[in-house]
DOGUBA-479861 format. One line per 2 residues: their letters; for each residue x, y, z of C-alpha. Coordinates in Angstrom, 1 decimal. Last residue first. Example, Ala and Ser with C-alpha at 12.3 -4.5 7.8 and 13.67 -1.06 7.14 Angstrom:
// DOGUBA-479861
SA	13.7/-1.1/7.1 ~ 12.3/-4.5/7.8
// end
This chain:
// DOGUBA-479861
XX	3.5/-28.1/-6.8 ~ -0.2/-27.9/-7.4
XX	-0.6/-25.8/-4.3 ~ 2.3/-23.5/-5.3
XX	0.8/-23.0/-8.7 ~ -2.6/-22.2/-7.2
XX	-1.0/-19.6/-4.9 ~ 1.0/-18.0/-7.7
XX	-2.2/-17.8/-9.8 ~ -4.1/-16.4/-6.8
XX	-1.4/-13.7/-6.2 ~ -1.7/-12.8/-9.9
XX	-5.4/-12.4/-9.6 ~ -5.2/-10.3/-6.4
XX	-2.6/-7.9/-7.7 ~ -4.9/-5.2/-9.2
XX	-7.4/-5.8/-6.4 ~ -4.8/-4.9/-3.8
XX	-3.5/-1.7/-5.4 ~ 0.2/-2.4/-5.8
XX	3.4/-1.3/-4.1 ~ 2.6/-2.6/-0.6
XX	2.0/-0.3/2.4 ~ -1.7/-0.5/3.2
XX	-1.9/-4.3/2.5 ~ 1.1/-5.1/4.7
XX	-0.7/-7.5/7.1 ~ -3.2/-4.9/8.1
XX	-2.3/-4.7/11.8 ~ -3.8/-1.2/12.5
XX	-2.9/0.3/15.8 ~ -4.4/3.7/14.8
XX	-5.8/3.9/11.3 ~ -9.4/3.7/12.4
XX	-9.0/6.5/14.9 ~ -7.2/8.6/12.2
XX	-10.1/8.0/9.8 ~ -12.4/9.4/12.5
XX	-10.8/12.8/12.3 ~ -9.1/15.0/14.9
XX	-8.7/12.0/17.3 ~ -11.4/10.8/19.6
XX	-10.1/10.4/23.2 ~ -7.8/7.4/23.7
XX	-8.5/4.6/26.1 ~ -5.4/3.4/27.9
XX	-6.5/0.3/29.9 ~ -9.4/-0.7/27.7
XX	-7.7/0.2/24.5 ~ -4.5/-1.7/25.5
XX	-6.5/-4.8/26.5 ~ -8.3/-4.8/23.2
XX	-4.9/-4.5/21.5 ~ -3.6/-7.5/23.3
XX	-6.7/-9.4/22.2 ~ -6.0/-8.5/18.6
XX	-2.5/-9.8/18.8 ~ -3.7/-13.0/20.4
XX	-6.4/-13.4/17.7 ~ -3.9/-12.9/14.9
XX	-1.2/-15.2/16.2 ~ -3.6/-18.1/16.9
XX	-5.5/-17.6/13.6 ~ -2.3/-17.9/11.4
XX	-1.4/-14.7/9.7 ~ -1.1/-13.7/6.0
XX	1.9/-11.5/5.4 ~ 1.6/-9.2/2.4
XX	4.8/-8.2/0.5 ~ 3.5/-8.8/-3.1
XX	5.0/-12.3/-3.5 ~ 3.8/-13.1/0.0
XX	0.2/-12.9/-1.2 ~ 0.4/-16.1/-3.2
XX	-1.2/-18.5/-0.6 ~ -3.6/-15.7/0.4
XX	-4.7/-15.4/-3.2 ~ -5.3/-19.1/-3.4
XX	-7.4/-19.1/-0.3 ~ -9.3/-16.1/-1.5
XX	-10.2/-17.9/-4.8 ~ -11.0/-21.2/-3.1
XX	-13.3/-19.7/-0.5 ~ -13.2/-22.4/2.3
XX	-9.9/-20.8/3.4 ~ -11.6/-17.5/4.3
XX	-14.3/-18.9/6.6 ~ -11.9/-21.4/8.1
XX	-9.5/-18.6/9.2 ~ -6.2/-18.2/7.4
XX	-5.7/-14.5/8.5 ~ -5.4/-11.2/6.7
XX	-4.5/-8.8/9.5 ~ -7.0/-7.1/11.8
XX	-7.9/-3.4/11.5 ~ -8.7/-2.6/15.1
XX	-11.8/-1.1/16.7 ~ -11.7/-0.9/20.5
XX	-14.0/1.9/21.7 ~ -14.4/3.5/25.1
XX	-17.4/5.7/24.8 ~ -17.4/9.5/24.6
XX	-20.5/9.8/22.5 ~ -18.4/10.6/19.4
XX	-16.5/7.4/20.1 ~ -19.7/5.5/20.0
XX	-20.7/7.1/16.7 ~ -17.4/6.1/15.0
XX	-17.4/2.6/16.5 ~ -20.9/2.0/15.3
XX	-20.1/3.2/11.8 ~ -17.1/0.9/11.7
XX	-19.3/-2.0/12.7 ~ -21.8/-1.0/10.0
XX	-19.0/-1.2/7.5 ~ -18.4/-4.9/8.3
XX	-22.0/-6.0/7.6 ~ -22.2/-3.8/4.5
XX	-19.0/-5.1/3.0 ~ -20.0/-8.7/3.7
XX	-23.4/-8.1/2.0 ~ -21.7/-6.4/-0.9
XX	-19.5/-9.4/-1.9 ~ -16.6/-11.3/-0.5
XX	-15.3/-12.5/-3.9 ~ -15.6/-8.9/-5.2
XX	-12.6/-7.8/-3.1 ~ -12.5/-4.5/-1.2
XX	-8.8/-3.5/-0.8 ~ -9.2/0.2/-1.5
XX	-6.3/2.0/0.3 ~ -7.0/5.7/0.0
XX	-4.1/7.9/0.8 ~ -4.2/10.7/3.4
XX	-2.2/12.5/2.4 ~ -1.4/11.6/-1.2
XX	2.1/12.6/-2.1 ~ 2.7/10.0/-4.8
XX	-0.5/8.6/-6.2 ~ -1.4/5.5/-4.3
XX	-1.5/1.7/-4.7 ~ 0.1/1.6/-8.1
XX	-1.7/-0.5/-10.6 ~ -0.4/-4.1/-11.1
XX	-3.1/-5.4/-13.4 ~ -6.2/-3.5/-14.7
XX	-4.4/-1.3/-17.2 ~ -5.9/-3.0/-20.3
XX	-4.8/-6.4/-19.1 ~ -2.2/-6.9/-21.8
XX	-0.8/-3.4/-21.4 ~ -0.6/-3.7/-17.6
XX	1.1/-7.1/-17.9 ~ 3.6/-5.8/-20.4
XX	4.4/-2.8/-18.2 ~ 4.8/-4.8/-15.0
XX	7.1/-7.5/-16.3 ~ 10.4/-5.8/-15.2
XX	8.8/-4.2/-12.2 ~ 7.8/-7.6/-10.9
XX	11.4/-8.7/-10.9 ~ 12.2/-5.8/-8.8
XX	13.6/-2.3/-9.2 ~ 12.1/0.0/-6.6
XX	9.6/2.5/-7.8 ~ 6.5/0.7/-6.6
XX	8.2/-0.1/-3.2 ~ 9.1/3.6/-2.7
XX	5.5/4.6/-3.5 ~ 4.2/2.1/-1.0
XX	6.5/3.3/1.7 ~ 5.5/6.9/1.0
XX	1.8/6.1/1.1 ~ 2.1/4.4/4.4
XX	3.9/7.4/5.8 ~ 1.2/9.7/4.5
XX	-1.4/8.0/6.7 ~ -4.2/5.7/5.4
XX	-7.8/6.4/4.6 ~ -9.5/3.0/4.5
XX	-11.6/0.9/2.1 ~ -12.1/-2.8/3.0
XX	-10.3/-6.1/2.8 ~ -8.3/-5.7/6.1
XX	-11.5/-6.5/8.1 ~ -12.2/-4.3/11.1
XX	-12.4/-6.2/14.4 ~ -15.0/-5.1/17.0
XX	-15.1/-3.8/20.5 ~ -17.5/-1.4/22.3
XX	-17.4/-0.3/25.9 ~ -20.1/-0.1/28.5
XX	-19.8/2.5/31.3 ~ -23.1/4.3/30.6
XX	-25.1/1.1/30.7 ~ -28.7/1.6/29.5
XX	-28.1/3.5/26.3 ~ -25.0/1.4/25.4
XX	-27.0/-1.7/26.1 ~ -29.7/-0.6/23.6
XX	-27.2/0.2/20.8 ~ -25.3/-3.0/21.4
XX	-28.4/-5.1/21.2 ~ -29.4/-3.3/17.9
XX	-25.8/-3.9/16.7 ~ -25.7/-7.6/17.4
XX	-28.9/-8.3/15.6 ~ -27.7/-6.1/12.7
XX	-24.5/-8.2/12.4 ~ -26.7/-11.3/12.4
XX	-28.9/-10.1/9.6 ~ -26.0/-8.6/7.6
XX	-24.0/-11.9/7.8 ~ -27.1/-13.8/6.8
XX	-27.0/-12.1/3.4 ~ -23.9/-14.0/2.4
XX	-22.1/-16.3/4.7 ~ -22.0/-15.7/8.4
XX	-19.6/-14.0/10.8 ~ -20.0/-12.6/14.3
XX	-17.1/-11.0/16.3 ~ -19.0/-8.0/17.7
XX	-17.6/-7.4/21.3 ~ -19.6/-5.5/23.8
XX	-17.3/-4.8/26.8 ~ -19.6/-4.8/29.8
XX	-19.1/-3.3/33.2 ~ -20.7/-5.5/35.8
XX	-23.9/-7.6/35.9 ~ -25.4/-9.9/33.4
XX	-29.1/-10.5/34.0 ~ -30.4/-8.1/31.4
XX	-28.3/-10.1/28.9 ~ -30.9/-12.9/29.1
XX	-33.8/-10.5/28.3 ~ -32.0/-9.2/25.2
XX	-31.0/-12.7/24.1 ~ -34.7/-13.8/24.4
XX	-35.9/-10.8/22.4 ~ -33.4/-11.5/19.6
XX	-34.2/-15.2/19.2 ~ -34.4/-15.6/15.4
XX	-31.3/-13.7/14.3 ~ -29.3/-14.1/17.5
XX	-29.8/-17.9/17.6 ~ -29.0/-19.2/21.1
XX	-26.4/-21.5/22.6 ~ -26.2/-24.2/25.2
XX	-28.5/-27.2/25.7 ~ -26.6/-29.8/23.6
XX	-23.2/-28.7/24.9 ~ -24.6/-28.9/28.5
XX	-25.4/-32.6/28.3 ~ -29.2/-33.2/28.4
XX	-31.0/-32.8/31.8 ~ -33.1/-29.8/31.0
XX	-33.3/-26.0/31.0 ~ -32.0/-24.2/28.0
XX	-28.5/-22.6/28.2 ~ -26.9/-19.2/27.8
XX	-23.2/-19.1/28.6 ~ -20.9/-17.5/31.2
XX	-17.3/-18.7/30.8 ~ -15.1/-18.0/33.7
XX	-11.3/-17.6/33.6 ~ -8.3/-19.6/34.7
XX	-7.7/-21.9/31.8 ~ -8.3/-25.5/30.9
XX	-11.9/-25.5/32.1 ~ -12.7/-22.5/29.8
XX	-11.1/-24.2/26.8 ~ -13.0/-27.4/27.2
XX	-16.2/-25.3/27.6 ~ -15.5/-23.4/24.4
XX	-14.7/-26.5/22.3 ~ -17.7/-28.5/23.6
XX	-19.8/-25.4/23.1 ~ -19.0/-24.9/19.4
XX	-19.3/-28.6/18.6 ~ -22.7/-28.8/20.3
XX	-24.2/-26.2/18.0 ~ -26.8/-23.9/19.5
XX	-25.4/-20.8/17.8 ~ -23.2/-18.3/19.7
XX	-23.1/-16.0/22.7 ~ -20.4/-16.3/25.3
XX	-20.2/-14.0/28.3 ~ -16.5/-14.0/29.1
XX	-15.0/-13.3/32.5 ~ -11.2/-12.9/32.8
XX	-8.5/-15.2/34.1 ~ -5.8/-14.3/31.6
XX	-6.2/-17.6/29.7 ~ -10.0/-16.9/29.6
XX	-9.4/-13.5/28.0 ~ -6.9/-15.0/25.5
XX	-9.3/-17.8/24.5 ~ -12.3/-15.5/24.1
XX	-10.5/-12.8/22.1 ~ -12.2/-13.4/18.7
XX	-10.5/-14.2/15.4 ~ -11.4/-17.8/15.4
XX	-15.1/-17.1/16.0 ~ -16.7/-19.4/18.6
XX	-17.9/-16.5/20.8 ~ -19.9/-14.9/17.9
XX	-21.1/-12.1/20.2 ~ -18.5/-12.1/22.9
XX	-19.6/-10.1/25.9 ~ -16.4/-9.4/27.8
XX	-17.0/-8.7/31.4 ~ -14.9/-6.0/33.0
XX	-13.1/-5.3/36.3 ~ -11.5/-8.8/36.5
XX	-9.6/-8.1/33.3 ~ -6.1/-8.8/34.8
XX	-4.0/-8.5/31.6 ~ -3.2/-4.9/32.5
XX	-1.1/-6.3/35.4 ~ 1.4/-7.3/32.6
XX	2.4/-3.7/32.1 ~ 5.4/-3.8/29.8
XX	3.8/-6.3/27.4 ~ 0.7/-4.2/27.2
XX	2.7/-1.1/26.3 ~ 4.6/-3.1/23.7
XX	1.3/-4.1/22.1 ~ 0.3/-0.5/21.8
XX	3.7/0.7/20.5 ~ 3.7/-2.1/17.8
XX	0.2/-1.1/16.7 ~ 1.2/2.6/16.6
XX	4.1/1.7/14.2 ~ 1.5/0.3/11.7
XX	1.7/-3.4/11.0 ~ 3.0/-5.4/8.0
XX	5.2/-2.6/6.7 ~ 8.3/-4.7/6.6
XX	10.0/-2.4/9.1 ~ 7.0/-2.5/11.4
XX	6.7/-6.3/11.2 ~ 10.4/-6.7/12.1
XX	10.1/-4.3/15.0 ~ 7.0/-6.2/16.3
XX	9.0/-9.5/16.0 ~ 12.0/-8.1/17.9
XX	9.8/-6.8/20.7 ~ 8.0/-10.1/20.9
XX	11.3/-12.0/21.2 ~ 12.4/-9.4/23.8
XX	9.7/-10.5/26.2 ~ 7.9/-13.7/25.1
XX	7.3/-15.5/21.8 ~ 5.7/-18.9/21.8
XX	7.0/-20.7/18.7 ~ 5.4/-22.8/15.9
XX	5.2/-19.9/13.4 ~ 4.1/-17.3/16.0
XX	2.3/-17.8/19.3 ~ 2.4/-14.5/21.3
XX	2.8/-14.7/25.0 ~ 1.9/-11.6/27.2
XX	2.7/-12.4/30.8 ~ 0.3/-12.4/33.7
XX	-1.3/-15.8/33.0 ~ -4.1/-16.8/35.3
XX	-3.6/-20.2/37.0 ~ -5.7/-23.0/35.7
XX	-8.8/-24.5/37.3 ~ -11.4/-23.1/34.9
XX	-14.9/-22.1/35.7 ~ -18.0/-22.8/33.5
XX	-20.9/-20.6/34.4 ~ -24.4/-21.7/33.2
XX	-27.0/-19.0/32.7 ~ -30.7/-19.9/32.1
XX	-32.6/-18.9/29.0 ~ -36.3/-18.0/29.6
XX	-38.9/-20.5/28.3 ~ -40.1/-19.6/24.8
XX	-42.4/-16.7/23.8 ~ -39.9/-14.1/24.7
XX	-41.6/-10.9/25.9 ~ -41.1/-8.2/23.2
XX	-39.1/-5.2/24.1 ~ -36.2/-6.0/21.8
XX	-38.6/-6.3/18.9 ~ -39.4/-2.6/19.1
XX	-35.7/-1.8/18.3 ~ -35.8/-4.3/15.4
XX	-38.7/-2.7/13.8 ~ -41.9/-4.7/13.5
XX	-43.5/-7.6/11.6 ~ -46.5/-9.6/12.6
XX	-48.1/-12.9/13.1 ~ -45.5/-15.6/13.1
XX	-42.6/-13.3/13.8 ~ -40.7/-10.9/11.6
XX	-38.0/-8.4/12.8 ~ -37.2/-5.6/10.3
XX	-34.3/-3.8/8.8 ~ -35.2/-0.3/7.4
XX	-35.1/2.0/10.4 ~ -32.1/0.4/12.0
XX	-30.2/0.3/8.7 ~ -31.0/3.9/7.9
XX	-30.0/5.1/11.3 ~ -26.7/3.3/11.1
XX	-25.9/4.9/7.7 ~ -27.0/8.3/8.9
XX	-24.8/8.2/12.0 ~ -21.7/7.0/10.1
XX	-22.2/9.5/7.2 ~ -22.7/12.3/9.7
XX	-19.6/11.4/11.7 ~ -17.5/11.4/8.5
XX	-18.9/14.8/7.5 ~ -18.4/16.2/11.0
XX	-14.8/15.0/11.0 ~ -14.2/17.0/7.8
XX	-13.7/16.7/4.1 ~ -12.6/13.1/4.4
XX	-16.2/11.8/4.8 ~ -16.9/11.9/1.1
XX	-13.8/9.7/0.4 ~ -14.9/7.0/2.9
XX	-18.5/6.6/1.7 ~ -17.2/7.0/-1.9
XX	-15.2/3.8/-1.5 ~ -18.3/2.0/-0.6
XX	-20.0/3.4/-3.7 ~ -17.2/2.4/-6.1
XX	-17.2/-1.2/-4.9 ~ -21.0/-1.6/-5.0
XX	-21.0/-2.0/-8.8 ~ -20.5/-5.8/-8.9
XX	-23.5/-7.0/-6.8 ~ -25.2/-3.7/-7.1
XX	-25.7/-3.8/-10.9 ~ -28.3/-1.1/-11.6
XX	-26.8/1.6/-9.5 ~ -29.4/4.4/-9.3
XX	-29.5/4.8/-5.6 ~ -25.7/4.7/-5.4
XX	-25.4/7.5/-8.0 ~ -28.0/9.6/-6.2
XX	-26.2/9.3/-2.9 ~ -22.9/10.2/-4.6
XX	-24.5/13.3/-6.0 ~ -26.0/14.2/-2.6
XX	-22.6/14.0/-0.9 ~ -22.8/15.1/2.7
XX	-26.5/14.9/3.6 ~ -27.3/12.1/1.1
XX	-24.2/9.8/1.7 ~ -25.5/7.6/4.5
XX	-29.0/7.4/3.0 ~ -27.6/6.5/-0.4
XX	-25.5/3.7/1.1 ~ -28.5/2.5/3.0
XX	-30.8/2.5/-0.1 ~ -28.4/0.8/-2.4
XX	-27.6/-2.0/0.2 ~ -31.3/-2.5/1.0
XX	-32.2/-2.9/-2.7 ~ -29.3/-5.3/-3.2
XX	-30.4/-7.5/-0.3 ~ -33.9/-7.7/-1.7
XX	-36.7/-9.0/0.4 ~ -39.5/-9.5/-2.2
XX	-43.0/-8.1/-1.6 ~ -43.3/-6.4/-5.0
XX	-42.8/-2.9/-3.5 ~ -39.7/-4.1/-1.6
XX	-39.8/-6.0/1.7 ~ -37.3/-5.1/4.4
XX	-34.5/-7.5/5.1 ~ -35.1/-9.9/8.0
XX	-34.2/-10.3/11.6 ~ -36.4/-13.1/12.9
XX	-38.5/-14.9/10.3 ~ -38.4/-15.8/6.6
XX	-41.1/-17.8/4.9 ~ -43.4/-16.7/7.6
X	-44.3/-19.1/10.5
// end
């Protein structure tokens, strides 16, 4: 076998597989038609691991001139990724699209269906701070979040619509394909609780499948999972590696009937995140071509660059001007830091504003993996597809909390007006928004940034006084201090 196999980065002239070279090239390709100067700047960036921030911001800013410009950036960025990324096997290397048509070398995956014996829930229930909110309790919490700037008003309206139409929770007319089914932020548990069908794709790790099958048996839905033949316990036979077994997954999905909702919830550390996200995207592209009624779902990270509405800018500016304890120390801190700390989030009157919450701790590979999901959502909407892309709140997931710097920043985020969610609250909220978008699909708005801003649950990042990166260090200090206390 080659040193690297499956979905891999393309080789450079010297034969190395450079993640930085790919990142530079893809961003440049995405910008070239709309912003040739920005494309050249990205291509010439010598320190991609730290310098990528400005170029990912430019991808958003360059698209604001028109909906056509934003659409072109998304389409060209996706095209570049699909043309450059490769699939390597023992004896040859090919494009990812071509790899989908390969006959799997291993024995075909079988399908096991795990059915629950519970009763389907037909009421939206939102776990929050040790309680299970229902009815008016949810309404009051949504109102409080909107007033605090934690979620956008459209998010509250969408969740309220689901709450008022409990029959929407009956998802028997769709099958949710959950790539990364074990992810804490995914909708798997909610869909099973509501009695729906989930096609679960994740790694062959018994702990994942024990947890998922126990959940399925407890609720009312049906869990469809890939499994190897044999007599070993199901958890030891279940699962598949998207990066290395792409053709096998493709052939297995051919046997899934019904209207599919293709949900990208995968995560991995570092460069592997790009590889697995690309595996999901090439499968999504093919299935969208073959199944005209298929829908797309993904969760946008709050730590990215977004155009945000004027109302968010106004609330942020008001917060910046308000007299607070932080305001009293703001000037000395800005002087001591050379202007890096506690910068205002937006210039007054910006419409739209640009919220740049990329954080260097997550790195350029994370940014690229998440951006390609936004590009897929933009292109799918332009093709008339039903799309659920929602900006999710900052959440205490395992992947975040194992990063000490991010965990500390989350612990201190409340000082700046950011609410960090627990996974159960966040994934239920996101599942409700998925239901809303399936039941009340919206046609493309006047510009893709408006589609991305709709229903956003950003935790307050869009509406706080300070630019996120300029407050991150102080939030981390507060968080570390609290942990030591």
